LODOZA-964831 format. One record per residue: x, y negated, z of N, C-alpha, C, O in turn; residue in one letter. Coordinates in steps of 0.1 Angstrom, whole numbers, padded with zeros to 4 digits, always signed. Each point is the difference from the previous one (the first is absolute). Example, Ala and Ser with C-alpha at 12.3 -4.5 7.8 and 13.67 -1.06 7.14 Angstrom:
REM residues 2
+0132+0057+0078-0009-0012+0000+0009-0012+0000+0010+0000+0007a;-0014-0011-0014+0009-0011+0000-0008-0011+0008+0005-0011+0001s;
This chain:
REM residues 296
+0072-0097-0128-0001+0003+0014+0007+0012+0001+0002+0007-0009m;+0002-0004+0021+0009+0012+0006-0008+0012+0005-0009-0003+0007t;+0011+0015-0010-0009+0010+0003+0006+0004+0015+0012+0002+0002a;-0022-0002+0007+0005+0006+0014-0001+0013+0001+0007+0006+0008a;-0017+0002-0016-0002+0015-0002-0002+0004-0014-0009-0006-0007i;+0016+0016+0001-0003+0006-0015-0001+0013+0002+0009+0007+0005e;-0021-0002-0010-0003+0017+0001-0003+0003-0014-0008-0006-0006v;+0016+0017+0001-0003+0004-0013-0001+0016+0000+0010+0007+0006t;-0022+0000-0011-0004+0012+0001+0002+0009+0013+0005+0010+0001g;-0011-0016+0010+0003+0005+0013-0011+0009+0002-0012-0003-0003l;+0017+0014+0008-0010+0011+0005+0006+0006+0013+0012+0002+0001s;-0022+0001+0007+0002+0008+0013-0010+0013+0002-0012+0000+0002r;+0020+0011-0004-0010+0012+0000+0002+0007+0016+0011+0001+0006r;-0024+0003-0002+0003+0010+0011-0007+0014-0004-0012+0002+0001f;+0020+0005-0005-0004+0015-0007-0008-0005-0012+0006-0005-0010g;-0019+0008+0011-0007-0003-0013-0007-0013-0001-0006-0004-0010s;+0007-0004+0022-0009-0012+0002+0010-0012-0005+0011-0001+0006v;-0013-0005-0015+0007-0015-0002-0004-0011+0006-0008-0008-0004r;+0013+0007+0015-0004-0013+0007+0002-0014-0007-0007-0010+0003a;+0018+0010-0011+0002-0010-0007+0004+0004-0015+0009+0008-0002v;-0016-0013-0008+0001+0006-0013+0003-0007-0012-0008-0004-0008d;+0021+0003+0007+0007-0007-0012-0006-0014+0000-0010-0003-0007d;+0015-0006+0017-0002-0013+0000+0010-0008-0004+0012+0003+0003v;-0015-0014-0009+0008-0010-0005-0006-0015+0004-0011-0004-0002t;+0020-0001+0007-0006-0016+0003+0013-0008+0005+0011+0006+0002f;-0013-0019-0002+0011-0009+0007-0008-0011+0009-0011-0005-0003t;+0017+0002+0013-0003-0009+0010+0008-0011-0001+0012+0002+0004i;-0014-0017-0007+0008-0010-0001+0005-0005+0016-0007+0002+0010q;+0018-0007-0011+0003-0004+0015-0010-0015+0002-0004-0007-0009e;+0001+0006+0022-0008-0010+0004-0013+0002-0003-0003+0000-0012g;-0005+0002+0021-0014+0003-0002-0006+0010+0011+0007+0007+0008g;-0020-0008-0009-0009+0010+0010-0008+0010-0010-0010-0004-0007i;+0015+0017+0006-0006+0010-0009-0008+0008+0008+0003+0004+0011c;-0015-0001-0016-0009+0011+0008+0002+0013-0007-0001+0001-0012g;+0004+0010+0021+0002+0012-0004-0015+0007+0003-0002+0003+0011l;-0007-0001-0018-0014+0005+0003-0002+0013-0005+0007+0005-0009l;-0018+0001+0014-0005+0015-0003-0007+0005+0010-0001-0004+0011g;-0005+0015-0016-0008+0008+0010+0009+0007+0008+0012+0000-0003r;-0017+0007+0016+0006+0009+0009+0006+0011-0010-0006+0005-0009n;+0019-0003+0012+0005+0011-0006+0005-0001-0015+0003+0009-0008g;-0004-0022+0007+0004-0003-0017+0015+0000-0005+0004+0001-0011a;+0003-0002+0024+0015-0002-0003+0009-0011+0005+0012-0001-0002g;-0019-0007+0007+0004-0013+0006+0011+0002+0009+0010-0006-0002k;-0012+0013+0012+0011+0003+0011+0012+0007-0006+0011-0005+0002t;-0011+0015-0010+0009+0008-0006+0008-0010-0009+0012+0001+0000t;-0018-0010-0007+0006-0008-0008+0010-0008+0005+0011-0002-0005l;-0016-0006+0018+0008-0008+0007+0010+0006+0008+0010-0007+0004m;-0011+0023+0000+0011+0005+0006+0013+0002-0012+0012+0000+0004q;-0017+0001-0017+0008+0002-0008+0009-0013-0004+0012-0001-0003l;-0021-0009+0003+0008-0015-0003+0010-0004+0011+0009-0008-0001l;-0011+0014+0013+0009-0003+0011+0008+0010+0004+0005+0000+0011t;-0004+0010-0021+0014+0010+0003-0004+0010+0010+0009+0008+0005g;-0023-0008-0001-0003+0010+0013-0004+0012-0008-0004+0009+0007q;+0003-0007-0019-0004+0013-0007+0008+0001-0013+0006-0009-0005d;-0007+0021+0000+0007+0000-0013-0007+0002-0013-0008+0010+0000f;+0009-0016-0010-0009+0001-0013+0003+0015-0007+0011+0006+0001a;-0021-0001-0006+0000+0012-0008+0007-0004-0013+0009+0007-0005t;-0013-0017+0000+0006-0006-0012-0002-0013-0003-0009-0006+0005t;+0017-0001-0014-0001-0014+0000+0009-0008+0007+0010+0005+0006g;-0012-0018-0006+0013-0009+0005-0008-0011+0007-0010-0005-0003t;+0018+0001+0015-0005-0010+0010+0012-0011+0000+0012+0004+0001i;-0015-0019-0003+0010-0009+0001-0007-0009+0010-0011-0004-0001r;+0021+0000+0013-0006-0009+0009+0012-0012+0000+0010+0002+0006v;-0014-0014-0012+0010-0012-0001+0011+0009-0007+0012-0001+0004f;-0015+0008-0014+0009+0004-0011+0008+0014+0003+0007+0006-0008g;-0011-0002+0021+0009+0014+0003-0011+0008+0004-0011-0005+0002e;+0016+0019+0000-0008+0010+0006-0002-0002+0014+0010-0004+0007s;-0020+0007-0002+0000-0003+0015+0003+0012+0008+0000-0001+0013p;+0002+0014-0019+0002+0012+0008+0015+0000+0005+0009-0002-0008v;-0008+0003+0024+0015+0001+0007+0007-0014-0006+0011+0000-0004e;-0020-0011+0005+0008-0012-0004-0003-0011+0009-0011-0006+0000n;+0020+0004+0009-0001-0009+0011-0002-0015-0004-0008-0008+0006a;+0017+0007-0018+0001-0016-0005-0013-0003-0005-0004-0012+0001g;-0006+0022-0006-0013-0005-0003-0010+0002+0012-0008-0009+0002v;+0009+0020+0006-0010+0002+0011+0001-0012+0011-0010-0004+0006l;+0022-0002-0005+0001-0011+0009-0009-0013-0003-0002-0009+0008r;-0001+0011-0022-0010-0011-0005-0015+0005+0001-0008-0008-0005n;+0004+0018+0010-0011+0006-0002-0005+0002+0012+0007+0005+0009v;-0021-0007-0005-0007+0002+0014-0013+0008-0006-0008-0005-0008c;+0006+0016+0014-0011+0010-0003-0009+0002+0013+0002+0008+0008f;-0012-0018-0007-0009+0004+0010-0010+0011-0003-0010-0001-0008i;+0014+0011+0015-0010+0013-0002-0013+0001+0008-0002-0007+0010k;-0009+0015-0015-0012+0000+0006+0000+0003+0015-0007-0005+0008e;+0016+0016-0006+0003+0007+0013+0013+0000+0003+0007+0010-0003s;+0000-0020+0009+0016-0002+0002+0000+0006+0013-0009-0001+0008q;+0020+0009-0006+0004+0008+0012+0012-0007+0007+0009-0005-0006k;-0009+0006+0017+0009-0008+0009+0006+0012+0012-0006+0010+0001y;+0017-0012+0006+0002+0008+0008-0010-0001+0014-0004-0011+0004p;+0002+0022+0002-0009+0001+0011+0001-0011+0010-0011-0005+0005d;+0023+0002-0001+0002-0010+0012+0002-0016-0007+0004-0008+0008d;-0007+0005-0020-0002-0012-0008-0010-0009+0008-0011+0003+0004f;+0017-0015-0001-0012-0010+0002+0000-0012-0010+0010-0002-0007r;-0021-0004+0005-0002-0011-0008+0013-0008-0002+0004-0004-0012v;+0002+0002+0023+0012-0011+0001+0010+0007-0007+0008-0008-0006k;-0005+0022+0006+0011+0008-0005-0001-0002-0017+0010-0003-0006h;-0022+0004+0001-0004+0000-0012+0008-0015-0007+0007-0001-0011v;-0011-0008+0019+0004-0014-0004+0014-0001+0002+0005-0007-0008m;+0002+0011+0017+0014+0000+0001+0006+0007-0009+0010-0006-0005k;-0013+0017+0002+0008+0009-0010-0003-0004-0015+0007+0004-0009s;-0015-0012+0006-0005-0002-0015+0011-0009-0006+0001+0001-0012a;+0008-0010+0021+0010-0008-0008+0011+0011-0007+0006-0002-0010p;-0006+0013+0018+0010+0010-0006+0000+0003-0013+0010+0001-0007w;-0024-0001+0003-0004+0007-0015-0003-0012-0008+0002+0003-0012f;-0006-0015+0014-0005-0010-0007+0008-0012+0000-0001-0007+0010f;+0011+0002-0019+0008-0011+0001-0006-0013+0001+0006-0010+0005g;-0019+0010-0011-0006-0013+0000-0011+0000+0011-0010-0007-0002n;+0011+0013+0014-0008+0000+0011-0002-0012+0007+0010-0007+0003w;-0022+0003-0001-0003-0014+0009-0007+0004+0011-0012+0003+0002d;+0023-0004+0008-0005+0003+0012-0010-0010+0007-0008+0004+0009a;+0008-0017-0013-0007-0007+0004-0016+0002-0006-0010+0000+0008d;+0010+0002-0021-0011+0003-0005-0008+0013+0005-0012+0001+0001f;+0020+0009+0003-0007+0012+0006-0004-0003+0013-0011+0004+0003a;+0019-0011+0005-0009-0004+0013-0012-0008-0001-0009+0001+0009r;+0007-0010-0020-0013-0006-0002-0010+0009-0004-0011+0000+0004e;+0016+0010-0012-0009+0011-0006-0007+0009+0013-0012+0004+0000l;+0023-0001+0009-0005+0008+0012-0010-0006+0007-0010+0006+0004v;+0014-0021-0001-0010-0006+0006-0014-0002-0006-0010+0001+0006e;+0010-0003-0019-0014-0001-0007-0009+0012-0002-0012+0000-0001e;+0020+0012+0000-0005+0014-0001-0003+0005+0016-0005+0011+0003f;+0009-0020+0006-0002+0005+0015+0007+0013+0003-0006+0009+0007r;+0018-0007-0010+0005+0014+0002+0009+0001+0014+0009-0008+0001l;-0013+0015+0008+0008+0004+0012+0015+0003-0002+0001+0012-0002p;+0009-0018+0002+0013+0003-0002+0005+0009+0008+0009+0007-0004l;-0014-0005+0018+0006+0011+0008-0006+0012+0001+0004+0009+0007d;-0014-0008-0015-0011+0014-0002+0007+0010-0009+0003-0003-0012r;-0002+0014+0016+0006+0010-0008-0007+0004-0011-0013+0001+0001k;+0019+0003-0013-0006+0000-0013-0010+0011+0003-0011-0003-0005i;+0011+0015+0010-0008+0010+0002-0014-0003+0006-0009+0008-0002k;+0008-0020+0009-0010-0005+0008-0008-0011-0008-0009-0006+0006k;+0012+0003-0019-0005-0009-0006-0012+0005-0009-0002+0012-0003l;-0007-0021+0000-0012+0004-0008+0004+0001-0014+0012-0002-0004s;-0021+0005-0005+0003+0002-0014+0001-0014-0006+0009-0001-0009r;-0015-0009+0012-0001-0013-0003+0015-0007+0005+0007-0008-0007g;-0005+0011+0018+0014-0005+0005+0012+0006-0009+0008-0008-0005q;-0008+0022+0003+0010+0007-0009+0001-0009-0014+0011-0004-0005l;-0024+0001+0000+0000-0006-0012+0006-0013+0001+0007-0004-0009s;-0010-0005+0020+0004-0010-0001+0018-0001+0003+0006-0010-0001s;-0001+0020+0004+0015+0000+0003+0005+0001-0015+0010-0006-0004i;-0017+0014-0005+0005+0001-0014-0001-0012-0007+0009-0003-0007g;-0021-0006+0010-0003-0011-0006+0013-0010+0003+0008-0005-0009v;-0006+0003+0023+0010-0009+0004+0014+0004-0005+0007-0010-0004i;-0001+0022+0002+0010+0004-0002+0003-0004-0016+0010-0004-0005v;-0021+0006-0003-0001-0001-0013+0001-0015-0006+0007-0003-0010g;-0014-0005+0019+0001-0015-0002+0012-0005+0006+0005-0009-0007l;+0000+0011+0017+0013-0007+0007+0010+0007-0006+0011-0005+0002a;-0010+0016-0009+0013+0006-0007+0005-0011-0012+0011-0001-0004s;-0023-0005-0001+0005-0007-0014+0008+0007-0010+0009-0006-0006r;-0013+0020+0006+0010+0006-0009-0005-0003-0015-0011-0002-0003a;+0022+0001-0005-0004-0003-0015-0012+0007-0006-0008-0005-0007p;+0009+0019+0011-0011+0008-0005-0008+0007+0011+0006+0008+0008l;-0017-0011-0006-0008+0005+0011-0012+0008-0003-0008-0005-0008t;+0006+0017+0014-0012+0007-0004-0007+0002+0014+0005+0004+0010f;-0018-0006-0013-0009+0004+0011-0010+0009-0006-0008-0003-0009f;+0010+0015+0018-0011+0012-0004-0012+0000+0010+0000+0005+0011d;-0011-0011-0017-0015+0000+0009+0005-0007+0014+0000+0006+0010e;+0004-0019-0011+0005-0004+0013-0010-0004+0009+0005-0003+0011p;-0020+0002-0013-0010-0002+0006-0005+0009+0009-0007-0004+0009y;+0011+0016-0009-0009+0010+0006+0000-0003+0016+0010-0004+0006l;-0021+0005-0001-0003-0003+0014+0000-0016+0005+0000-0004+0011g;+0000-0002-0022+0002-0014+0002-0013-0007+0000-0006+0001-0011l;-0001-0009+0020-0013-0005-0002+0000-0013-0010+0011-0005-0004d;-0023+0000+0000+0000-0010-0011+0008-0012+0002+0005-0006-0009a;-0005+0002+0024+0007-0011+0002+0018+0002-0001+0008-0009-0003v;-0004+0023+0006+0012+0000+0000+0003+0002-0014+0011-0005-0004a;-0018+0012-0005+0003+0002-0015+0002-0015-0007+0010-0002-0007r;-0020-0007+0011-0001-0012-0005+0014-0007+0003+0006-0006-0009q;-0001+0006+0021+0012-0004+0003+0012+0004-0006+0008-0008-0004l;-0007+0022+0002+0009+0004-0009+0001-0006-0015+0010-0005-0005f;-0023+0005-0002+0001-0005-0011+0005-0015-0002+0009-0003-0007y;-0016-0005+0016+0005-0014+0002+0015-0003+0004+0007-0009-0005d;-0004+0017+0014+0017+0000+0002+0008+0004-0013+0009-0007-0004r;-0012+0019-0001+0007+0004-0012-0001-0010-0012+0010-0003-0007l;-0022-0004+0005+0002-0009-0011+0006-0013+0004+0006-0006-0008l;-0007+0002+0018+0010-0013+0006+0013+0004-0001+0008-0007-0006k;-0005+0017+0013+0017+0003+0000+0006+0004-0015+0011-0003-0005d;-0022+0010-0001+0007+0001-0014+0000-0012-0008+0010+0000-0008y;-0018-0010+0009+0002-0013-0008+0014-0007+0007+0008-0007-0006a;-0007+0010+0018+0014-0007+0005+0012+0008-0002+0012-0005+0000e;-0013+0019-0001+0013+0005-0003-0005+0012-0009-0004+0011+0004h;+0004-0015-0017-0002+0010-0012+0006+0012-0001+0012-0001+0001p;-0017+0013-0002+0004+0013-0002-0008+0010-0008-0009-0006-0006r;+0009+0016+0005-0007+0011-0008-0007+0008+0011+0007+0008+0006t;-0022-0010-0004-0008+0008+0008-0006+0010-0008-0003-0004-0011v;+0001+0018+0016-0009+0008-0007-0010+0005+0011+0006+0006+0009v;-0019-0007-0010-0008+0000+0008-0011+0012-0002-0009-0002-0009l;+0010+0012+0015-0009+0013-0003-0011-0003+0010+0002-0003+0011s;-0017+0005-0017-0010-0002+0010-0012+0005-0007+0001+0001-0013t;-0013+0002+0019-0014+0005-0004-0006-0011-0001-0008-0001-0009h;+0009-0011+0019-0009-0012+0003+0004-0009-0011+0006-0011+0003l;-0010+0015-0018+0004-0009-0010-0007-0014+0001+0007-0010-0002i;-0020+0009+0006-0005-0014+0000+0007-0007+0010+0000-0012-0002d;+0005+0016+0011+0006-0007+0013+0014-0006-0007+0004-0012+0001e;+0001+0020-0007+0015-0005-0007+0000-0006-0012+0011-0005-0003v;-0021+0004-0004-0001-0003-0014+0005-0013-0004+0006-0001-0010s;-0008-0009+0020+0004-0015-0004+0017-0001+0004+0007-0009-0003n;-0002+0020+0010+0014-0001+0001+0009+0006-0011+0011-0004-0001l;-0018+0012-0007+0008+0009-0009+0003-0009-0013-0009-0007-0005l;+0021+0009-0001+0003-0007-0013-0001+0008-0011-0003-0003-0011e;+0007+0017+0017+0000+0012-0011-0005+0011+0008+0000+0001+0012h;-0005+0010-0024-0008+0013+0007+0005+0009-0007+0001-0001-0012v;+0003+0012+0019+0001+0014-0005-0007+0008+0005+0003+0003+0012l;-0014+0004-0019-0009+0011+0004+0006+0013-0003+0005+0003-0011v;-0006+0006+0021+0005+0014-0002-0011+0010+0000-0007-0001+0010i;+0005+0010-0017-0011+0009+0000+0004+0013-0004+0006+0001-0011d;-0008+0010+0019+0005+0013-0002+0015-0001-0005+0004+0006-0010n;+0003-0014+0018+0014+0000-0004+0003-0008-0012+0012+0000-0004g;-0021-0006-0001+0005-0007-0015-0004-0013+0002-0010-0003+0006r;+0019-0007-0011-0003-0016+0001-0011-0003-0012+0003+0003-0012i;-0016-0009+0017-0010+0001-0011-0002-0016+0000-0005-0004-0011v;+0008-0005+0019+0002-0014-0002+0012-0005+0005+0005+0002+0011i;+0000-0009-0020+0012-0009+0002+0000-0015-0003+0007-0002-0010d;-0013-0008+0016-0002-0013-0006+0000-0010+0010+0001+0004+0012d;-0001-0016-0016+0000-0010+0008-0015-0001+0007-0010+0002-0007s;+0010-0006+0019-0015-0002+0008-0008-0008-0007-0011+0004-0003a;+0015-0016-0002-0008-0009-0007-0005+0006-0012-0011-0003-0004d;+0019+0010-0004-0007+0006-0013-0010+0010+0005-0011+0000-0006n;+0013+0007+0015-0013+0012+0007-0009-0009+0003-0011+0004-0003l;+0012-0015+0008-0013-0006+0006-0009-0005-0011-0012-0001+0002r;+0019-0002-0015-0010-0005-0010-0002+0011-0010-0003-0003-0011s;+0006+0016+0013+0001+0012-0010-0014+0006+0001-0002+0010-0007s;-0007-0013+0015-0013+0006+0000-0012-0008+0005+0001-0008+0010a;-0009+0009-0016-0015-0006+0006-0013+0010-0002-0002+0008-0008t;-0005-0011+0019-0013+0006+0000-0011-0007-0005-0002-0012+0003t;-0004+0020-0012-0010-0006-0009-0015+0006+0004-0002+0012-0001v;-0008-0020+0007-0012+0005+0003-0012-0005-0005+0000-0012-0002a;-0011+0018-0001-0012-0004-0005-0011+0010-0003-0001+0010+0008g;-0006-0011-0018-0008+0011-0004+0008+0011-0006+0010-0003-0006t;-0014+0017+0008+0008+0011-0004+0001-0001-0016+0010+0004-0006k;-0020-0009+0000+0001+0002-0016+0009-0012-0003+0009+0002-0008s;-0009-0013+0014+0009-0010-0005+0015+0003+0004+0010-0003-0007a;-0008+0009+0020+0014+0003+0004+0005+0010-0009+0012-0001-0003v;-0021+0013-0002+0004+0010-0008+0006-0006-0015+0010+0004-0005d;-0018-0014+0001+0002-0005-0014+0013-0007+0001+0009+0001-0008a;-0006-0010+0019+0013-0007+0003+0011+0009+0000+0009-0002-0008f;-0009+0014+0017+0011+0008+0004+0005+0009-0010+0011+0005+0000a;-0020-0004-0010+0002+0009-0011+0012-0002-0006+0001-0011-0004r;+0010+0021+0003+0015-0003-0005+0008-0007+0006+0010-0004-0005g;-0013+0001+0019+0011-0008+0009+0004+0011+0011-0007+0011+0002k;+0020-0016+0005+0006+0009+0008-0008+0001+0015+0003-0008+0009q;-0013+0019-0008-0007+0001+0011+0006+0007+0012+0004+0011-0001e;-0002-0017+0011+0006+0005+0011-0011+0005+0013+0003+0008+0009l;-0014-0013-0011-0009+0006+0012-0014-0006-0004-0001-0011-0005h;-0011+0020+0009-0013-0006-0003-0009+0005+0012+0002+0011+0006r;-0011-0019-0002-0009+0002+0008-0015-0005-0007-0001-0009-0008d;-0008+0017+0013-0015-0005-0006-0010+0006+0012+0001+0010+0006s;-0011-0021-0007-0011+0003+0009-0012-0004-0007-0003-0012-0002i;-0004+0022-0002-0013-0003-0008+0003-0006-0014+0008+0006-0007g;-0015-0016+0005+0005-0007-0014+0010-0010+0001+0002-0007-0009g;+0006+0006+0021+0012-0009+0000+0011+0008+0003+0000+0011+0006i;+0012-0018-0013+0012+0008-0001+0012-0011+0001-0001-0011-0003a;+0014+0017+0007+0011-0009+0003+0010+0010-0005+0000+0012+0002s;+0010-0019-0012+0010+0008-0002+0013-0009+0001+0000-0012-0002v;+0011+0019+0006+0015-0007+0000+0004+0004-0013-0002+0010-0006t;+0009-0020+0001+0004+0000-0013+0016-0006+0001+0003-0009+0007l;+0006+0014-0016+0014-0006+0002+0002-0007-0014-0005+0004-0010g;+0012-0013+0011+0007-0007-0013-0009-0008-0005+0003-0002-0012g;-0014-0006+0017-0009-0008-0007+0006-0015-0005+0008-0006+0007l;-0010+0002-0018+0004-0011-0007-0009-0012+0004-0010+0001+0006s;+0015-0012-0009-0009-0012+0003-0013+0000-0009-0011-0004+0004a;+0014+0010-0016-0015+0001-0008-0007+0009+0004-0012-0002-0002d;+0017+0013+0009-0007+0012+0004-0009-0006+0014-0011+0004+0002d;+0016-0014+0006-0006-0005+0012-0011-0009-0006-0011+0001+0005r;+0012-0011-0015-0010-0006-0004-0011+0007-0008-0010-0006-0004r;+0014+0019+0001-0010+0005-0008-0009+0010+0013-0012+0004-0002a;+0018-0002+0013-0006+0005+0011-0011-0008+0006-0011+0004+0003a;+0016-0018-0003-0008-0009+0006-0012-0003-0009-0012-0002+0004l;+0016+0000-0017-0011-0003-0008-0011+0012-0001-0011-0003-0005a;+0014+0016+0009-0009+0009+0000-0008+0004+0013-0007+0009+0001a;+0011-0020+0009-0007-0001+0012+0005+0009+0012-0006+0003+0010g;+0019+0000-0014+0006+0010+0012+0008-0010+0009+0003-0012-0002l;-0001+0019+0011+0009-0008+0013+0014+0007+0000+0003+0012-0001e;+0006-0021+0004+0013+0004+0001+0006-0002+0014-0004-0009+0008l;+0013+0018-0005+0005-0002+0015+0014+0006-0002+0003+0009-0007a;+0007-0016+0014+0013+0007+0002+0000+0012+0007-0009+0003+0007p;+0020+0005-0008+0003+0014+0006+0011-0003+0009+0011-0003-0004v;-0015+0006+0018+0014-0002+0009+0009+0011-0004-0003+0009-0007s;+0016-0012+0013+0010+0010-0004+0000+0014+0004+0004+0009-0007l;-0009-0008+0021-0005+0011+0006-0012+0009-0010+0001+0012-0004q;-0009-0020+0002-0010+0008-0010+0006+0004-0013-0004+0010-0006q;+0013-0018+0001+0005+0003-0013+0007+0013+0002-0003+0009-0006l;+0013-0008+0014+0007+0010+0004-0007+0012+0003+0004+0011-0006i;-0014-0010+0013-0009+0010+0002-0006+0007-0013-0001+0012-0002i;-0004-0023-0006-0005+0006-0013+0009+0006-0008-0004+0009-0007r;+0017-0014+0007+0012+0008-0010+0006+0011+0005+0009+0007-0007k;-0013-0003+0022+0006+0012+0006-0009+0009+0005+0003+0011+0005t;-0016-0015-0007-0011+0011+0008-0005+0009-0012+0002-0005-0012s;-0007+0017+0013-0005+0009-0007-0016+0004+0006-0003-0002+0012t;-0004+0005-0020-0014+0002+0003-0002+0009+0013-0008-0002+0009p;+0017+0012-0009-0001+0012+0012+0008-0002+0010+0001+0008+0009d;+0006-0021-0008+0010-0001+0011-0006-0012+0009-0003-0010-0006k;+0001+0012+0020-0001-0010+0007+0010-0011+0000+0012+0003-0001e;-0016-0016+0003+0011-0013+0000+0003+0002+0015-0007+0003+0009i;+0019-0006-0009+0009+0000+0013+0003-0014+0005+0004-0003+0011e;-0005-0006-0020+0004-0013+0005-0008-0007+0013-0012+0002+0001y;+0018-0008+0007-0009-0008+0011-0005-0013-0006+0006-0006-0009s;-0015+0003+0014-0009-0013-0002+0006-0012+0007-0006-0011-0001a;
């Protein structure tokens, strides 16, 4: 496979703060990759570096084999939909749709018109008069209709209701199947997008803590529940990610259980349950003294 993005030893410091801290990873061409992490983990900074909108303190970035910094040849193949995109004060929705082909060679105007209707966007309304959800809809439409070989969505759902979010997910998956490209999706709504993702990168305190296929992650942890004594005996010596207990009943989330481990758990009268991708990531990036910031 060909790499869309190759990052080696990448760091970005702001004074004494390491927003991105010595990260190395590769994203292959063709696929939907989730860039996940807590608020302030470094997701947006990383995407700004990958799209040439910020400069690395140390390390190298290659996008389609070249540095993205001041590289028009690379950037014409990249679409970055930011959480808070800015437009000229007098711009209307129709102006965004008319100007988009200037920047994206694969722009599909017919598809954009379909999406405008589906998201119920008023073409003649000024951007500054739009609701938060309508602004997010513009970003979603531009990101999808651009059909850029590499597309970044940074928290694209802000202000969108559940119906509009599902419309985005459905349209993304359908259009990706018909027009394959590389999509990097940064979001807090992990459970909502988990079925879309083929690969997962999790960043925590500026460092990549998970870099794996979504399928591997879904099968990498199991919750074991039963009497506290039985759970304690079974969990001894295993990788423990989380534990809950009420009275004499306990449940523990364990990583790396083998088929023999599962049979032994069942023989001991314990219950086994899969762990969602969101819960797995929470377990691996939370600490007891920090409040979880993921949305359910």
